[in-house]
All heavy atoms as a GROMACS GRO file, in nm:
protein
  626
    1MET      N    1   8.325  11.650  11.760
    1MET     CA    2   8.446  11.637  11.683
    1MET      C    3   8.563  11.618  11.780
    1MET      O    4   8.578  11.689  11.877
    1MET     CB    5   8.468  11.762  11.598
    1MET     CG    6   8.602  11.758  11.529
    1MET     SD    7   8.632  11.879  11.398
    1MET     CE    8   8.600  12.033  11.472
    2LEU      N    9   8.644  11.518  11.752
    2LEU     CA   10   8.761  11.486  11.833
    2LEU      C   11   8.883  11.559  11.778
    2LEU      O   12   8.914  11.548  11.660
    2LEU     CB   13   8.786  11.336  11.832
    2LEU     CG   14   8.908  11.286  11.908
    2LEU    CD1   15   8.892  11.316  12.058
    2LEU    CD2   16   8.926  11.138  11.885
    3ILE      N   17   8.948  11.636  11.864
    3ILE     CA   18   9.070  11.707  11.824
    3ILE      C   19   9.187  11.642  11.894
    3ILE      O   20   9.188  11.628  12.016
    3ILE     CB   21   9.062  11.856  11.860
    3ILE    CG1   22   8.947  11.921  11.783
    3ILE    CG2   23   9.194  11.924  11.828
    3ILE    CD1   24   8.922  12.064  11.822
    4ILE      N   25   9.286  11.599  11.816
    4ILE     CA   26   9.403  11.532  11.872
    4ILE      C   27   9.520  11.628  11.868
    4ILE      O   28   9.549  11.687  11.764
    4ILE     CB   29   9.437  11.406  11.793
    4ILE    CG1   30   9.321  11.307  11.801
    4ILE    CG2   31   9.565  11.344  11.844
    4ILE    CD1   32   9.336  11.189  11.712
    5GLN      N   33   9.585  11.644  11.982
    5GLN     CA   34   9.704  11.726  11.990
    5GLN      C   35   9.816  11.645  12.052
    5GLN      O   36   9.794  11.573  12.149
    5GLN     CB   37   9.680  11.850  12.074
    5GLN     CG   38   9.584  11.948  12.014
    5GLN     CD   39   9.567  12.071  12.100
    5GLN    OE1   40   9.582  12.065  12.221
    5GLN    NE2   41   9.536  12.182  12.038
    6VAL      N   42   9.932  11.657  11.995
    6VAL     CA   43  10.050  11.592  12.050
    6VAL      C   44  10.156  11.698  12.065
    6VAL      O   45  10.184  11.772  11.971
    6VAL     CB   46  10.101  11.479  11.957
    6VAL    CG1   47  10.231  11.421  12.009
    6VAL    CG2   48   9.996  11.372  11.942
    7ALA      N   49  10.214  11.707  12.183
    7ALA     CA   50  10.320  11.807  12.207
    7ALA      C   51  10.454  11.737  12.210
    7ALA      O   52  10.473  11.640  12.284
    7ALA     CB   53  10.294  11.879  12.339
    8VAL      N   54  10.544  11.784  12.127
    8VAL     CA   55  10.680  11.731  12.125
    8VAL      C   56  10.773  11.850  12.146
    8VAL      O   57  10.767  11.947  12.070
    8VAL     CB   58  10.713  11.661  11.992
    8VAL    CG1   59  10.858  11.617  11.988
    8VAL    CG2   60  10.620  11.544  11.969
    9ASP      N   61  10.854  11.844  12.249
    9ASP     CA   62  10.951  11.950  12.274
    9ASP      C   63  11.072  11.923  12.186
    9ASP      O   64  11.164  11.851  12.225
    9ASP     CB   65  10.988  11.953  12.422
    9ASP     CG   66  11.074  12.072  12.457
    9ASP    OD1   67  11.134  12.134  12.365
    9ASP    OD2   68  11.082  12.105  12.576
   10ILE      N   69  11.069  11.979  12.067
   10ILE     CA   70  11.172  11.951  11.967
   10ILE      C   71  11.309  11.998  12.015
   10ILE      O   72  11.410  11.928  11.997
   10ILE     CB   73  11.136  12.014  11.831
   10ILE    CG1   74  11.011  11.943  11.777
   10ILE    CG2   75  11.251  12.004  11.732
   10ILE    CD1   76  10.954  12.007  11.653
   11GLU      N   77  11.314  12.113  12.077
   11GLU     CA   78  11.444  12.164  12.126
   11GLU      C   79  11.502  12.071  12.233
   11GLU      O   80  11.622  12.045  12.234
   11GLU     CB   81  11.430  12.307  12.179
   11GLU     CG   82  11.409  12.408  12.069
   11GLU     CD   83  11.517  12.403  11.961
   11GLU    OE1   84  11.637  12.398  11.995
   11GLU    OE2   85  11.480  12.403  11.842
   12PHE      N   86  11.419  12.021  12.323
   12PHE     CA   87  11.465  11.927  12.425
   12PHE      C   88  11.517  11.800  12.360
   12PHE      O   89  11.624  11.750  12.396
   12PHE     CB   90  11.352  11.895  12.523
   12PHE     CG   91  11.390  11.792  12.625
   12PHE    CD1   92  11.470  11.824  12.734
   12PHE    CD2   93  11.347  11.660  12.613
   12PHE    CE1   94  11.506  11.730  12.827
   12PHE    CE2   95  11.383  11.564  12.705
   12PHE     CZ   96  11.463  11.600  12.814
   13ALA      N   97  11.441  11.748  12.263
   13ALA     CA   98  11.483  11.625  12.194
   13ALA      C   99  11.616  11.645  12.124
   13ALA      O  100  11.704  11.559  12.130
   13ALA     CB  101  11.376  11.582  12.094
   14LYS      N  102  11.634  11.758  12.058
   14LYS     CA  103  11.760  11.786  11.989
   14LYS      C  104  11.875  11.799  12.088
   14LYS      O  105  11.985  11.747  12.064
   14LYS     CB  106  11.748  11.913  11.905
   14LYS     CG  107  11.667  11.895  11.780
   14LYS     CD  108  11.661  12.022  11.700
   14LYS     CE  109  11.579  12.003  11.575
   14LYS     NZ  110  11.572  12.123  11.493
   15THR      N  111  11.852  11.867  12.199
   15THR     CA  112  11.956  11.883  12.301
   15THR      C  113  11.998  11.747  12.357
   15THR      O  114  12.117  11.718  12.370
   15THR     CB  115  11.908  11.975  12.415
   15THR    OG1  116  11.877  12.103  12.360
   15THR    CG2  117  12.013  11.988  12.524
   16MET      N  118  11.900  11.663  12.389
   16MET     CA  119  11.931  11.532  12.443
   16MET      C  120  12.006  11.447  12.342
   16MET      O  121  12.099  11.374  12.376
   16MET     CB  122  11.803  11.461  12.490
   16MET     CG  123  11.735  11.528  12.606
   16MET     SD  124  11.844  11.556  12.749
   16MET     CE  125  11.878  11.390  12.798
   17TYR      N  126  11.968  11.457  12.214
   17TYR     CA  127  12.036  11.382  12.110
   17TYR      C  128  12.181  11.429  12.095
   17TYR      O  129  12.272  11.348  12.085
   17TYR     CB  130  11.961  11.396  11.978
   17TYR     CG  131  12.027  11.321  11.864
   17TYR    CD1  132  12.031  11.182  11.865
   17TYR    CD2  133  12.086  11.388  11.759
   17TYR    CE1  134  12.092  11.112  11.762
   17TYR    CE2  135  12.146  11.319  11.655
   17TYR     CZ  136  12.150  11.181  11.658
   17TYR     OH  137  12.211  11.112  11.557
   18GLU      N  138  12.202  11.559  12.099
   18GLU     CA  139  12.339  11.612  12.088
   18GLU      C  140  12.424  11.568  12.207
   18GLU      O  141  12.541  11.533  12.190
   18GLU     CB  142  12.337  11.764  12.077
   18GLU     CG  143  12.280  11.814  11.946
   18GLU     CD  144  12.355  11.761  11.825
   18GLU    OE1  145  12.479  11.753  11.828
   18GLU    OE2  146  12.288  11.728  11.725
   19LEU      N  147  12.369  11.569  12.326
   19LEU     CA  148  12.443  11.521  12.444
   19LEU      C  149  12.475  11.373  12.431
   19LEU      O  150  12.585  11.328  12.465
   19LEU     CB  151  12.363  11.548  12.571
   19LEU     CG  152  12.351  11.694  12.613
   19LEU    CD1  153  12.252  11.709  12.728
   19LEU    CD2  154  12.487  11.752  12.649
   20HIS      N  155  12.379  11.297  12.381
   20HIS     CA  156  12.401  11.153  12.363
   20HIS      C  157  12.510  11.128  12.260
   20HIS      O  158  12.593  11.038  12.277
   20HIS     CB  159  12.270  11.086  12.320
   20HIS     CG  160  12.281  10.938  12.306
   20HIS    ND1  161  12.280  10.855  12.416
   20HIS    CD2  162  12.296  10.859  12.198
   20HIS    CE1  163  12.294  10.729  12.375
   20HIS    NE2  164  12.303  10.730  12.243
   21LYS      N  165  12.512  11.208  12.153
   21LYS     CA  166  12.613  11.192  12.048
   21LYS      C  167  12.754  11.218  12.102
   21LYS      O  168  12.850  11.160  12.051
   21LYS     CB  169  12.586  11.288  11.932
   21LYS     CG  170  12.464  11.252  11.850
   21LYS     CD  171  12.482  11.125  11.772
   21LYS     CE  172  12.568  11.150  11.651
   21LYS     NZ  173  12.584  11.033  11.567
   22ARG      N  174  12.768  11.301  12.203
   22ARG     CA  175  12.900  11.326  12.263
   22ARG      C  176  12.956  11.199  12.325
   22ARG      O  177  13.077  11.176  12.323
   22ARG     CB  178  12.892  11.435  12.369
   22ARG     CG  179  12.869  11.572  12.314
   22ARG     CD  180  12.871  11.672  12.426
   22ARG     NE  181  12.838  11.805  12.379
   22ARG     CZ  182  12.831  11.909  12.457
   22ARG    NH1  183  12.852  11.898  12.588
   22ARG    NH2  184  12.801  12.027  12.407
   23VAL      N  185  12.870  11.118  12.381
   23VAL     CA  186  12.912  10.995  12.448
   23VAL      C  187  12.916  10.876  12.352
   23VAL      O  188  13.004  10.791  12.360
   23VAL     CB  189  12.817  10.964  12.566
   23VAL    CG1  190  12.856  10.835  12.635
   23VAL    CG2  191  12.817  11.079  12.666
   24ASN      N  192  12.819  10.870  12.261
   24ASN     CA  193  12.805  10.758  12.168
   24ASN      C  194  12.798  10.811  12.025
   24ASN      O  195  12.693  10.806  11.961
   24ASN     CB  196  12.678  10.678  12.200
   24ASN     CG  197  12.681  10.621  12.338
   24ASN    OD1  198  12.768  10.542  12.369
   24ASN    ND2  199  12.588  10.661  12.422
   25SER      N  200  12.908  10.860  11.974
   25SER     CA  201  12.908  10.928  11.845
   25SER      C  202  12.875  10.836  11.727
   25SER      O  203  12.832  10.884  11.621
   25SER     CB  204  13.042  10.997  11.821
   25SER     OG  205  13.146  10.900  11.820
   26ALA      N  206  12.890  10.707  11.741
   26ALA     CA  207  12.864  10.616  11.629
   26ALA      C  208  12.716  10.579  11.617
   26ALA      O  209  12.674  10.526  11.514
   26ALA     CB  210  12.947  10.489  11.645
   27GLU      N  211  12.637  10.605  11.718
   27GLU     CA  212  12.496  10.568  11.715
   27GLU      C  213  12.414  10.668  11.635
   27GLU      O  214  12.443  10.787  11.633
   27GLU     CB  215  12.439  10.558  11.856
   27GLU     CG  216  12.495  10.442  11.934
   27GLU     CD  217  12.432  10.428  12.071
   27GLU    OE1  218  12.336  10.501  12.103
   27GLU    OE2  219  12.478  10.343  12.147
   28VAL      N  220  12.310  10.617  11.569
   28VAL     CA  221  12.217  10.702  11.494
   28VAL      C  222  12.074  10.664  11.533
   28VAL      O  223  12.047  10.550  11.573
   28VAL     CB  224  12.235  10.687  11.342
   28VAL    CG1  225  12.369  10.736  11.298
   28VAL    CG2  226  12.214  10.544  11.298
   29VAL      N  227  11.983  10.758  11.519
   29VAL     CA  228  11.842  10.732  11.546
   29VAL      C  229  11.783  10.657  11.428
   29VAL      O  230  11.796  10.702  11.313
   29VAL     CB  231  11.765  10.864  11.569
   29VAL    CG1  232  11.616  10.838  11.580
   29VAL    CG2  233  11.817  10.935  11.692
   30VAL      N  234  11.721  10.543  11.454
   30VAL     CA  235  11.657  10.466  11.346
   30VAL      C  236  11.506  10.460  11.365
   30VAL      O  237  11.435  10.408  11.280
   30VAL     CB  238  11.714  10.322  11.336
   30VAL    CG1  239  11.860  10.326  11.296
   30VAL    CG2  240  11.692  10.245  11.463
   31GLY      N  241  11.456  10.513  11.477
   31GLY     CA  242  11.313  10.511  11.500
   31GLY      C  243  11.280  10.534  11.645
   31GLY      O  244  11.359  10.591  11.720
   32TRP      N  245  11.164  10.484  11.685
   32TRP     CA  246  11.115  10.509  11.820
   32TRP      C  247  11.022  10.396  11.861
   32TRP      O  248  10.988  10.310  11.781
   32TRP     CB  249  11.044  10.643  11.824
   32TRP     CG  250  10.921  10.651  11.739
   32TRP    CD1  251  10.916  10.654  11.602
   32TRP    CD2  252  10.787  10.656  11.783
   32TRP    NE1  253  10.786  10.661  11.560
   32TRP    CE2  254  10.704  10.663  11.668
   32TRP    CE3  255  10.726  10.656  11.908
   32TRP    CZ2  256  10.567  10.669  11.676
   32TRP    CZ3  257  10.588  10.663  11.915
   32TRP    CH2  258  10.511  10.669  11.800
   33TYR      N  259  10.983  10.394  11.988
   33TYR     CA  260  10.893  10.288  12.036
   33TYR      C  261  10.782  10.348  12.120
   33TYR      O  262  10.794  10.460  12.171
   33TYR     CB  263  10.969  10.182  12.116
   33TYR     CG  264  11.015  10.229  12.251
   33TYR    CD1  265  10.936  10.208  12.365
   33TYR    CD2  266  11.137  10.295  12.268
   33TYR    CE1  267  10.978  10.252  12.490
   33TYR    CE2  268  11.178  10.338  12.391
   33TYR     CZ  269  11.099  10.317  12.502
   33TYR     OH  270  11.140  10.360  12.624
   34SER      N  271  10.675  10.273  12.134
   34SER     CA  272  10.565  10.311  12.223
   34SER      C  273  10.506  10.184  12.282
   34SER      O  274  10.524  10.075  12.229
   34SER     CB  275  10.458  10.389  12.146
   34SER     OG  276  10.400  10.308  12.047
   35THR      N  277  10.435  10.199  12.393
   35THR     CA  278  10.366  10.085  12.451
   35THR      C  279  10.223  10.083  12.399
   35THR      O  280  10.164  10.187  12.373
   35THR     CB  281  10.366  10.090  12.605
   35THR    OG1  282  10.307  10.213  12.647
   35THR    CG2  283  10.507  10.078  12.660
   36GLY      N  284  10.171   9.965  12.381
   36GLY     CA  285  10.036   9.948  12.327
   36GLY      C  286  10.040   9.847  12.214
   36GLY      O  287  10.144   9.819  12.157
   37ALA      N  288   9.926   9.795  12.182
   37ALA     CA  289   9.918   9.688  12.082
   37ALA      C  290   9.911   9.741  11.939
   37ALA      O  291   9.944   9.670  11.845
   37ALA     CB  292   9.797   9.599  12.110
   38ASP      N  293   9.867   9.865  11.921
   38ASP     CA  294   9.840   9.914  11.787
   38ASP      C  295   9.895  10.055  11.765
   38ASP      O  296   9.928  10.126  11.859
   38ASP     CB  297   9.689   9.918  11.761
   38ASP     CG  298   9.626   9.780  11.769
   38ASP    OD1  299   9.678   9.689  11.702
   38ASP    OD2  300   9.528   9.763  11.844
   39VAL      N  301   9.898  10.094  11.640
   39VAL     CA  302   9.931  10.232  11.602
   39VAL      C  303   9.806  10.316  11.625
   39VAL      O  304   9.696  10.276  11.589
   39VAL     CB  305   9.975  10.237  11.454
   39VAL    CG1  306   9.993  10.380  11.409
   39VAL    CG2  307  10.102  10.157  11.433
   40THR      N  308   9.824  10.433  11.685
   40THR     CA  309   9.712  10.522  11.712
   40THR      C  310   9.728  10.652  11.634
   40THR      O  311   9.830  10.675  11.570
   40THR     CB  312   9.705  10.556  11.863
   40THR    OG1  313   9.820  10.635  11.896
   40THR    CG2  314   9.698  10.430  11.948
   41GLU      N  315   9.628  10.739  11.645
   41GLU     CA  316   9.636  10.870  11.582
   41GLU      C  317   9.755  10.948  11.636
   41GLU      O  318   9.823  11.020  11.564
   41GLU     CB  319   9.507  10.950  11.604
   41GLU     CG  320   9.384  10.889  11.542
   41GLU     CD  321   9.314  10.791  11.636
   41GLU    OE1  322   9.356  10.775  11.752
   41GLU    OE2  323   9.217  10.729  11.591
   42HIS      N  324   9.780  10.932  11.766
   42HIS     CA  325   9.894  11.000  11.828
   42HIS      C  326  10.026  10.948  11.772
   42HIS      O  327  10.119  11.023  11.748
   42HIS     CB  328   9.892  10.982  11.981
   42HIS     CG  329   9.773  11.043  12.045
   42HIS    ND1  330   9.659  10.971  12.070
   42HIS    CD2  331   9.748  11.170  12.088
   42HIS    CE1  332   9.570  11.050  12.128
   42HIS    NE2  333   9.621  11.171  12.139
   43SER      N  334  10.032  10.818  11.751
   43SER     CA  335  10.153  10.756  11.697
   43SER      C  336  10.187  10.813  11.560
   43SER      O  337  10.304  10.836  11.529
   43SER     CB  338  10.135  10.604  11.683
   43SER     OG  339  10.106  10.545  11.806
   44VAL      N  340  10.086  10.834  11.480
   44VAL     CA  341  10.108  10.886  11.345
   44VAL      C  342  10.172  11.024  11.352
   44VAL      O  343  10.267  11.055  11.279
   44VAL     CB  344   9.976  10.890  11.264
   44VAL    CG1  345   9.994  10.962  11.132
   44VAL    CG2  346   9.924  10.749  11.242
   45LEU      N  347  10.124  11.108  11.442
   45LEU     CA  348  10.179  11.242  11.457
   45LEU      C  349  10.323  11.239  11.506
   45LEU      O  350  10.409  11.313  11.458
   45LEU     CB  351  10.092  11.325  11.552
   45LEU     CG  352   9.950  11.352  11.504
   45LEU    CD1  353   9.869  11.419  11.614
   45LEU    CD2  354   9.950  11.435  11.378
   46ILE      N  355  10.350  11.153  11.602
   46ILE     CA  356  10.487  11.141  11.654
   46ILE      C  357  10.579  11.084  11.547
   46ILE      O  358  10.693  11.128  11.531
   46ILE     CB  359  10.489  11.054  11.782
   46ILE    CG1  360  10.412  11.125  11.893
   46ILE    CG2  361  10.632  11.025  11.824
   46ILE    CD1  362  10.384  11.040  12.014
   47HIS      N  363  10.529  10.991  11.468
   47HIS     CA  364  10.610  10.932  11.362
   47HIS      C  365  10.649  11.037  11.258
   47HIS      O  366  10.760  11.033  11.204
   47HIS     CB  367  10.536  10.816  11.295
   47HIS     CG  368  10.623  10.729  11.212
   47HIS    ND1  369  10.707  10.635  11.268
   47HIS    CD2  370  10.642  10.724  11.079
   47HIS    CE1  371  10.774  10.575  11.171
   47HIS    NE2  372  10.737  10.628  11.055
   48GLU      N  373  10.561  11.131  11.232
   48GLU     CA  374  10.593  11.240  11.139
   48GLU      C  375  10.714  11.319  11.189
   48GLU      O  376  10.798  11.360  11.110
   48GLU     CB  377  10.473  11.331  11.120
   48GLU     CG  378  10.362  11.270  11.037
   48GLU     CD  379  10.241  11.358  11.027
   48GLU    OE1  380  10.244  11.474  11.073
   48GLU    OE2  381  10.140  11.311  10.970
   49TYR      N  382  10.721  11.340  11.320
   49TYR     CA  383  10.838  11.410  11.377
   49TYR      C  384  10.965  11.329  11.350
   49TYR      O  385  11.065  11.382  11.302
   49TYR     CB  386  10.820  11.432  11.527
   49TYR     CG  387  10.949  11.464  11.597
   49TYR    CD1  388  11.006  11.590  11.584
   49TYR    CD2  389  11.016  11.368  11.672
   49TYR    CE1  390  11.127  11.620  11.647
   49TYR    CE2  391  11.135  11.397  11.734
   49TYR     CZ  392  11.189  11.523  11.722
   49TYR     OH  393  11.309  11.551  11.782
   50TYR      N  394  10.962  11.200  11.379
   50TYR     CA  395  11.081  11.116  11.359
   50TYR      C  396  11.117  11.102  11.212
   50TYR      O  397  11.233  11.082  11.178
   50TYR     CB  398  11.064  10.980  11.426
   50TYR     CG  399  11.092  10.988  11.573
   50TYR    CD1  400  10.989  11.004  11.664
   50TYR    CD2  401  11.222  10.985  11.621
   50TYR    CE1  402  11.014  11.016  11.799
   50TYR    CE2  403  11.248  10.996  11.756
   50TYR     CZ  404  11.144  11.012  11.844
   50TYR     OH  405  11.171  11.025  11.978
   51ALA      N  406  11.019  11.114  11.124
   51ALA     CA  407  11.047  11.108  10.980
   51ALA      C  408  11.132  11.227  10.936
   51ALA      O  409  11.203  11.219  10.836
   51ALA     CB  410  10.917  11.103  10.901
   52ARG      N  411  11.126  11.336  11.011
   52ARG     CA  412  11.212  11.451  10.981
   52ARG      C  413  11.353  11.431  11.034
   52ARG      O  414  11.447  11.492  10.987
   52ARG     CB  415  11.154  11.579  11.041
   52ARG     CG  416  11.028  11.626  10.968
   52ARG     CD  417  10.976  11.753  11.027
   52ARG     NE  418  10.893  11.717  11.141
   52ARG     CZ  419  10.867  11.795  11.244
   52ARG    NH1  420  10.917  11.914  11.251
   52ARG    NH2  421  10.789  11.753  11.341
   53GLU      N  422  11.369  11.346  11.134
   53GLU     CA  423  11.498  11.326  11.200
   53GLU      C  424  11.574  11.204  11.150
   53GLU      O  425  11.695  11.197  11.164
   53GLU     CB  426  11.477  11.314  11.352
   53GLU     CG  427  11.410  11.432  11.416
   53GLU     CD  428  11.490  11.560  11.399
   53GLU    OE1  429  11.613  11.557  11.410
   53GLU    OE2  430  11.427  11.665  11.374
   54ALA      N  431  11.503  11.107  11.094
   54ALA     CA  432  11.567  10.983  11.048
   54ALA      C  433  11.505  10.940  10.916
   54ALA      O  434  11.386  10.962  10.893
   54ALA     CB  435  11.548  10.872  11.151
   55LYS      N  436  11.586  10.880  10.831
   55LYS     CA  437  11.535  10.833  10.703
   55LYS      C  438  11.457  10.704  10.725
   55LYS      O  439  11.510  10.607  10.777
   55LYS     CB  440  11.651  10.808  10.607
   55LYS     CG  441  11.606  10.767  10.470
   55LYS     CD  442  11.722  10.746  10.375
   55LYS     CE  443  11.670  10.703  10.240
   55LYS     NZ  444  11.780  10.679  10.147
   56ASN      N  445  11.329  10.704  10.687
   56ASN     CA  446  11.241  10.588  10.699
   56ASN      C  447  11.245  10.527  10.840
   56ASN      O  448  11.285  10.411  10.858
   56ASN     CB  449  11.278  10.483  10.594
   56ASN     CG  450  11.164  10.388  10.568
   56ASN    OD1  451  11.049  10.421  10.592
   56ASN    ND2  452  11.196  10.269  10.520
   57PRO      N  453  11.203  10.602  10.943
   57PRO     CA  454  11.213  10.553  11.080
   57PRO      C  455  11.123  10.433  11.108
   57PRO      O  456  11.019  10.415  11.046
   57PRO     CB  457  11.168  10.673  11.163
   57PRO     CG  458  11.080  10.750  11.071
   57PRO     CD  459  11.137  10.730  10.934
   58VAL      N  460  11.167  10.352  11.202
   58VAL     CA  461  11.092  10.234  11.246
   58VAL      C  462  11.014  10.271  11.373
   58VAL      O  463  11.067  10.337  11.462
   58VAL     CB  464  11.188  10.117  11.278
   58VAL    CG1  465  11.111   9.996  11.329
   58VAL    CG2  466  11.270  10.082  11.156
   59HIS      N  467  10.889  10.230  11.378
   59HIS     CA  468  10.807  10.248  11.499
   59HIS      C  469  10.781  10.109  11.556
   59HIS      O  470  10.720  10.025  11.490
   59HIS     CB  471  10.676  10.318  11.465
   59HIS     CG  472  10.581  10.325  11.581
   59HIS    ND1  473  10.446  10.342  11.563
   59HIS    CD2  474  10.599  10.317  11.715
   59HIS    CE1  475  10.386  10.344  11.681
   59HIS    NE2  476  10.477  10.328  11.775
   60ILE      N  477  10.829  10.085  11.677
   60ILE     CA  478  10.808   9.957  11.746
   60ILE      C  479  10.696   9.976  11.849
   60ILE      O  480  10.699  10.070  11.928
   60ILE     CB  481  10.936   9.912  11.821
   60ILE    CG1  482  11.056   9.906  11.728
   60ILE    CG2  483  10.912   9.782  11.896
   60ILE    CD1  484  11.060   9.788  11.638
   61THR      N  485  10.597   9.888  11.846
   61THR     CA  486  10.496   9.887  11.952
   61THR      C  487  10.524   9.769  12.043
   61THR      O  488  10.554   9.659  11.996
   61THR     CB  489  10.352   9.876  11.896
   61THR    OG1  490  10.340   9.756  11.821
   61THR    CG2  491  10.315   9.996  11.811
   62VAL      N  492  10.517   9.794  12.173
   62VAL     CA  493  10.540   9.690  12.273
   62VAL      C  494  10.411   9.676  12.354
   62VAL      O  495  10.371   9.768  12.425
   62VAL     CB  496  10.658   9.727  12.366
   62VAL    CG1  497  10.681   9.617  12.470
   62VAL    CG2  498  10.784   9.754  12.286
   63ASP      N  499  10.345   9.562  12.339
   63ASP     CA  500  10.220   9.536  12.410
   63ASP      C  501  10.252   9.480  12.547
   63ASP      O  502  10.290   9.364  12.560
   63ASP     CB  503  10.134   9.439  12.328
   63ASP     CG  504   9.997   9.417  12.391
   63ASP    OD1  505   9.968   9.477  12.496
   63ASP    OD2  506   9.920   9.338  12.333
   64THR      N  507  10.236   9.562  12.648
   64THR     CA  508  10.272   9.523  12.784
   64THR      C  509  10.158   9.458  12.861
   64THR      O  510  10.169   9.437  12.982
   64THR     CB  511  10.323   9.645  12.863
   64THR    OG1  512  10.221   9.746  12.864
   64THR    CG2  513  10.449   9.701  12.801
   65THR      N  514  10.048   9.424  12.794
   65THR     CA  515   9.935   9.361  12.863
   65THR      C  516   9.962   9.214  12.896
   65THR      O  517   9.888   9.154  12.972
   65THR     CB  518   9.806   9.370  12.779
   65THR    OG1  519   9.826   9.304  12.655
   65THR    CG2  520   9.766   9.515  12.757
   66LEU      N  521  10.066   9.158  12.837
   66LEU     CA  522  10.105   9.018  12.860
   66LEU      C  523   9.992   8.920  12.826
   66LEU      O  524   9.968   8.823  12.896
   66LEU     CB  525  10.153   8.997  13.002
   66LEU     CG  526  10.275   9.080  13.042
   66LEU    CD1  527  10.308   9.059  13.187
   66LEU    CD2  528  10.394   9.048  12.954
   67ARG      N  529   9.924   8.947  12.714
   67ARG     CA  530   9.822   8.852  12.667
   67ARG      C  531   9.890   8.719  12.637
   67ARG      O  532   9.998   8.715  12.579
   67ARG     CB  533   9.756   8.905  12.540
   67ARG     CG  534   9.671   9.025  12.565
   67ARG     CD  535   9.602   9.068  12.438
   67ARG     NE  536   9.572   9.210  12.453
   67ARG     CZ  537   9.566   9.294  12.354
   67ARG    NH1  538   9.586   9.255  12.230
   67ARG    NH2  539   9.538   9.420  12.376
   68ASN      N  540   9.829   8.613  12.678
   68ASN     CA  541   9.883   8.478  12.659
   68ASN      C  542  10.024   8.467  12.719
   68ASN      O  543  10.109   8.395  12.667
   68ASN     CB  544   9.887   8.440  12.510
   68ASN     CG  545   9.750   8.442  12.447
   68ASN    OD1  546   9.652   8.404  12.510
   68ASN    ND2  547   9.742   8.491  12.326
   69THR      N  548  10.048   8.540  12.825
   69THR     CA  549  10.177   8.544  12.896
   69THR      C  550  10.294   8.583  12.807
   69THR      O  551  10.407   8.543  12.830
   69THR     CB  552  10.207   8.411  12.968
   69THR    OG1  553  10.228   8.308  12.872
   69THR    CG2  554  10.097   8.372  13.063
   70GLU      N  555  10.268   8.660  12.703
   70GLU     CA  556  10.373   8.706  12.613
   70GLU      C  557  10.368   8.858  12.599
   70GLU      O  558  10.262   8.918  12.608
   70GLU     CB  559  10.358   8.645  12.474
   70GLU     CG  560  10.376   8.495  12.472
   70GLU     CD  561  10.358   8.438  12.332
   70GLU    OE1  562  10.333   8.515  12.238
   70GLU    OE2  563  10.368   8.316  12.320
   71MET      N  564  10.485   8.918  12.578
   71MET     CA  565  10.492   9.060  12.552
   71MET      C  566  10.505   9.077  12.400
   71MET      O  567  10.612   9.055  12.344
   71MET     CB  568  10.611   9.125  12.623
   71MET     CG  569  10.613   9.274  12.609
   71MET     SD  570  10.748   9.353  12.698
   71MET     CE  571  10.704   9.318  12.867
   72GLY      N  572  10.395   9.112  12.336
   72GLY     CA  573  10.395   9.124  12.191
   72GLY      C  574  10.467   9.248  12.142
   72GLY      O  575  10.461   9.354  12.204
   73MET      N  576  10.536   9.234  12.030
   73MET     CA  577  10.605   9.347  11.967
   73MET      C  578  10.577   9.345  11.817
   73MET      O  579  10.572   9.238  11.756
   73MET     CB  580  10.755   9.339  11.990
   73MET     CG  581  10.798   9.365  12.130
   73MET     SD  582  10.969   9.410  12.127
   73MET     CE  583  11.041   9.296  12.237
   74LYS      N  584  10.560   9.465  11.762
   74LYS     CA  585  10.541   9.480  11.617
   74LYS      C  586  10.627   9.598  11.572
   74LYS      O  587  10.649   9.692  11.647
   74LYS     CB  588  10.396   9.510  11.582
   74LYS     CG  589  10.299   9.401  11.617
   74LYS     CD  590  10.158   9.444  11.583
   74LYS     CE  591  10.056   9.343  11.629
   74LYS     NZ  592   9.919   9.393  11.610
   75ALA      N  593  10.674   9.592  11.448
   75ALA     CA  594  10.752   9.701  11.390
   75ALA      C  595  10.680   9.753  11.267
   75ALA      O  596  10.624   9.676  11.189
   75ALA     CB  597  10.890   9.653  11.353
   76PHE      N  598  10.678   9.886  11.253
   76PHE     CA  599  10.611   9.950  11.142
   76PHE      C  600  10.704  10.052  11.076
   76PHE      O  601  10.784  10.117  11.144
   76PHE     CB  602  10.487  10.027  11.189
   76PHE     CG  603  10.385   9.941  11.258
   76PHE    CD1  604  10.391   9.922  11.396
   76PHE    CD2  605  10.284   9.880  11.187
   76PHE    CE1  606  10.296   9.844  11.461
   76PHE    CE2  607  10.191   9.800  11.250
   76PHE     CZ  608  10.197   9.783  11.388
   77VAL      N  609  10.694  10.064  10.946
   77VAL     CA  610  10.760  10.170  10.871
   77VAL      C  611  10.656  10.233  10.781
   77VAL      O  612  10.553  10.172  10.752
   77VAL     CB  613  10.881  10.119  10.788
   77VAL    CG1  614  10.992  10.073  10.877
   77VAL    CG2  615  10.839  10.010  10.693
   78ARG      N  616  10.682  10.353  10.737
   78ARG     CA  617  10.587  10.422  10.652
   78ARG      C  618  10.579  10.365  10.516
   78ARG      O  619  10.659  10.311  10.457
   78ARG     CB  620  10.625  10.570  10.642
   78ARG     CG  621  10.513  10.651  10.581
   78ARG     CD  622  10.545  10.791  10.554
   78ARG     NE  623  10.589  10.867  10.669
   78ARG     CZ  624  10.619  10.995  10.663
   78ARG    NH1  625  10.609  11.059  10.551
   78ARG    NH2  626  10.657  11.061  10.768
   0.00000   0.00000   0.00000
C-alpha cells in the first residue's frame, strides 16, 4: 500500500503572504504552479490547501523536459 504525505508549513506560508501584502497590497493569490507534465496525487493535496486560501485556485503545470524543444504549460481548476 502506497501512503502519500505532503507537508505544508501553513504558518510559514501565511507569514510570507502577509509580508508580501505589505509591499504589494493590491495582489491576491489566484493559484499555484508546479513543474511536471501532469497532475499528481501530491498536486491534489497541495491544491486542497490553496482551495482554502483562494476562491477556485488555478494550478499551472510547467513541463521543463523541453519535449519537442518547447516548455509545455497547462492550467487546471477544480
